[in-house]
Each structure stands twice: as C-alpha cells, then as structure tokens.
C-alpha positions in Angstrom: -1.8 -17.6 -20.9 -1.6 -15.3 -23.7 -3.5 -12.0 -23.6 -6.1 -11.2 -26.3 -4.8 -8.6 -28.7 -8.0 -6.6 -28.7 -7.9 -6.0 -25.0 -6.8 -2.6 -23.6 -3.1 -2.4 -22.6 -3.8 -1.8 -18.9 -6.2 -4.8 -18.7 -3.5 -7.0 -20.3 -1.2 -6.1 -17.4 -3.9 -6.7 -14.6 -3.5 -10.0 -12.7 -6.6 -10.7 -10.5 -4.6 -13.2 -8.3 -1.8 -10.6 -7.7 -4.4 -7.9 -6.8 -6.2 -10.3 -4.4 -2.8 -11.3 -2.8 -2.0 -7.6 -2.3 -5.5 -6.9 -0.6 -4.8 -9.7 1.7 -1.2 -8.4 2.4 -2.4 -4.9 3.1 -5.4 -6.3 5.4 -2.9 -8.4 7.3 -0.4 -5.3 7.8 -3.3 -3.0 8.8 -4.5 -5.8 11.2 -1.0 -6.1 12.6 -0.8 -2.3 13.1 -4.2 -2.1 14.6 -3.3 -4.7 17.2 0.2 -3.4 18.0 0.0 0.5 17.9 -2.1 2.0 21.0 -4.3 4.7 19.6 -5.4 3.0 16.6 -8.5 0.9 16.8 -11.0 -0.8 14.4 -14.7 0.0 15.2 -17.2 -2.6 16.4 -18.6 -5.0 13.8 -17.1 -7.8 11.6 -13.4 -7.1 11.9 -12.5 -9.5 9.0 -14.8 -7.8 6.6 -13.7 -4.5 7.9 -10.0 -5.3 7.5 -10.6 -6.6 3.8 -12.5 -3.3 2.9 -9.7 -1.2 4.6 -7.0 -3.2 2.6 -8.8 -2.5 -0.6 -9.0 1.1 0.3 -5.5 1.2 1.2 -4.5 -0.5 -2.2 -6.4 2.1 -4.1 -4.9 4.9 -2.0 -1.2 3.7 -2.5 -1.9 3.0 -6.2 -3.3 6.3 -7.1 -2.9 9.0 -4.3 0.6 8.1 -3.1 2.3 8.5 -6.4 0.6 11.9 -6.9 1.6 13.1 -3.7 5.2 11.9 -4.3 5.4 13.8 -7.7 3.9 17.0 -6.3 6.4 16.9 -3.2 9.4 15.5 -5.3 11.5 18.6 -4.6 11.0 18.2 -0.9 11.5 14.5 -1.1 14.8 15.1 -2.8 16.0 18.0 -0.4 15.1 15.9 2.8 16.5 12.6 1.4 13.3 10.9 1.3 12.0 11.9 4.8 9.0 13.4 3.1 7.9 10.0 2.1 7.1 9.2 5.9 4.9 12.3 5.8 3.2 11.1 2.8 2.6 7.7 4.4 1.1 9.5 7.4 -1.2 11.5 5.2 -2.2 8.4 3.2 -2.9 6.4 6.6 -5.0 9.5 8.1 -6.7 9.3 4.8 -7.5 5.9 5.0 -8.9 6.1 8.4 -11.1 9.0 7.4 -12.5 7.4 4.2 -13.0 3.8 5.6 -14.7 4.9 8.7 -13.8 1.7 10.4 -10.5 3.0 11.8 -10.0 5.4 14.6 -6.8 7.2 15.1 -6.2 9.0 18.4 -3.5 11.5 17.6 -0.6 12.4 15.2 1.9 10.1 17.3 -0.4 7.3 16.8 -0.6 8.0 13.1 3.1 8.3 12.7 4.0 5.2 14.4 1.3 3.3 12.6 2.1 4.7 9.2 5.8 3.8 9.5 5.0 0.3 10.6 2.5 -0.2 8.0 5.0 1.0 5.4 7.7 -1.4 6.8 5.2 -4.5 7.0 4.0 -3.8 3.4 7.5 -3.6 2.2 8.5 -6.7 3.9 5.4 -8.9 3.0 5.4 -7.7 -0.8 9.2 -8.6 -0.9 8.7 -11.9 0.7 5.7 -12.8 -1.5 7.3 -11.6 -4.7 4.7 -8.8 -5.4 7.1 -6.3 -6.3 7.6 -6.3 -10.0 11.1 -6.7 -11.6 12.9 -3.6 -12.8 13.7 -5.4 -16.2 11.5 -7.5 -18.3 12.6 -11.0 -18.4 12.6 -10.8 -22.3 14.8 -7.7 -22.4 17.6 -9.2 -20.3 20.6 -10.4 -22.3 22.9 -13.2 -21.0 26.5 -12.9 -22.1 28.9 -15.9 -21.9 
C-alpha cells in the first residue's frame, strides 16, 4: 500500500498493526513478569484491561524515555560495557509502576529481577515475531554475483 505524498514523514512510517502487536507483546511480557516474580503484583480490577493499559504505557516509555536516558547516560553505558542499561530498565520499570497505578513493586530486588526478565522477554518476543526493524532498507541492499 503506497503512502500518500502529502502525509508527514513519521506518519508514513507508522504501522498500526505493528503498534498493536507491540502492545500485546509488552502486555504478555508484563503479565509473565507479574505472575513469576514475587513482590510484583497487579491491583484488583479487570486484569486484562490493566495489562493492556500497562503494555501501552510501557511502549510509550521505552519509545521515548528509554532512548533519552540511554543518550544522557551514554558515557556510563560505555564505561560499564552496557551494565547501566540494566539500571535504565529498572528505572523504566519503576516509572511504569508509578505511572500506571496498577502495578505494585515491593522493593528494589523485585524491580531488578522484574526489569531484567521483562527486557529479556520483550527482546525474545520481538525477535520471534519479527518486530525488530532491519538495519538496512531492502531497497539499499545490493546483491553481487
């Protein structure tokens, strides 16, 4: 489906289906973390709606806040060979719990385990479903014989 030439550049790249699948992936990963890690719980109510809302909030946080934190802390990321990324994930997870109001985290240990598990699950599920964009555009790849 060809994009309209008058549409803004970022809107041409936006794919609603991919966004919905990412929200479902984030929701599933968060539901797995909540069910596995002790000390992380979802509050009473409709858990399905809560998980979808939390998945949406996590998507926004990892799309906008996480890259800014990684850029600001780039020096420390390089000096620690990427271990600061784990701390960024913990900060994003705690911010998610604070902003959503549906998740309660009982301590930094639970947050650390939950953030590491969430990061690994999201990495695995995005790779499995093909949600990670390719490094090179298909049109820019030259095939040599």
